[in-house]
N, C-alpha and C positions, 0 to 999 in steps of 0.2 A: 835444460836450456832448449826451448822449442826452436827448431830450425826448419824453415821451409826450404827444401833443397832446390838447387839450380833447375829452373824450368825454362824450356825453350818455346816461347810463344810463336815465333816465326823463324824459319830458316833464313840464313843470310842469302841475299840475292847473289847470283853468280858473279856479278860485277862488283860486289862489296868486298873490299880487301881489308878495311880497318873498321873496328868497332869503337864507338865512343862509350866509355865506361864512367859510371857514377857510383860512388860509395858514400854512404852517410852514416852518421852515428848521432843518436838522439838520447839525451838523458832527461827523464821527466823529473819534475820538482818533488813529487811525493808519491808514496806507495798508492795512495788513493787515485792517482792519475793513471796508473798502470793498466787497469782493465779497459778503460776508455781508449787509451792510446793503442793498446793491442787490438781491440775490436776494429778501430778505424784503420789500423794497418792492414788488417785482413781485407777490408773493403778495397783499399788501394791495390792490394796484391791481386785481387780478382780483376781489377781494371787493367793492370799491367799485363796480365795474361792474355788480353785481347787487344792490346795497344798496337797500332801500326808502327812498325820500325823497331819493336822490342825484340832483341835477339836472345835475351836470357835475363833471369832475375832470381834472387834469393833473399831471404830475410832471416835474421837471428833475433830472437826475443830473449832477454835476460831479465825476467820480471823482478827477481829478488834484488838485482842491481839497478833496477829502474832504467835499463838501457836497451836500446833497439838499434839494430844495424840493418841497412838495406844495401843491396848490390845489384846493379843492372847494367846491361850492355845494349847499345842501340846502334842502328845502322848509321846514324849521324846525330849531331847536336840538335838539329831542328826537330827530329823525332822525339827526343827526350823533352825538349822545351814545350812542344805541342802537348805531350802527355801531361806535363806538370801544370799547364794552363787549363786543362780540361776537367770538368766536373766528372766524378766526385773528387778527384785528387786535389784540385785547387781549393775546394771548400774544406776538405779534410785538413789540409796543411794550415789554412787560415784559422780554423777552429782549434787546432792543437797547439799553435804557436805559443799561447800563454802558459801552457802546461810544461813547456820545455825549459829546463834549467840551462842546458848547454846543447849545442849541435855543431857538427863538423860535416862539411861537404867537400869532396874532392873529385876531380875529373881527370881522365887520361885516355889515351888511345892505345889499342893493341891490335895486332893482326887478327883477323877473324879466326884463323886457325888456332889461336891460343885460347879460345873460349872452350870451356867455361873458366872464368877467373876464380882463383882459389880465395878462400877467406883469409888465409895468411897474407897473400898479396894485397888484398883489399885493406886489411887492418894495418899493414905497413904503410900504405898510401895515406890512410886516415891519420896515423900517428905523425907522419911527416907534415901533413897539412895542419894538424893541431899545433905542432911546434912553430910552423911558419905564421899561423894566425896569432899565437901568443907573442911571438917576437914583434910582429907588426903592431899589435895592441900596446905592447910595452914601449915601443918607439914613439908612439904618439897618437 
């Protein structure tokens, strides 16, 4: 299981007390989509390493399960959204959307002193979000 370890692109500013965290899980439709998804993930990874406001990031690729996880912390929500709207990330996500069978996104805040976020914590948040999404979908 290739894992890109927690990387700190930018130290938190002295006045930053909370980090805005995002975790995601993507499952691609078929094994033939895995190499392309993985390659594009690495391009986005390089971008996040120089993104303004990025406080940390990690990636897990489980190619045999066709599953990818991302985890990142930001100085605020606006920094994350600015990154998501900027090329190449924006174009990557648009081009990969048809290859995804399922995806889950979750967001929360933590004190900056609790960085880095552990993968156990991130996967717990993702599981809770997936259950909430399923309940919402079943309700209507």
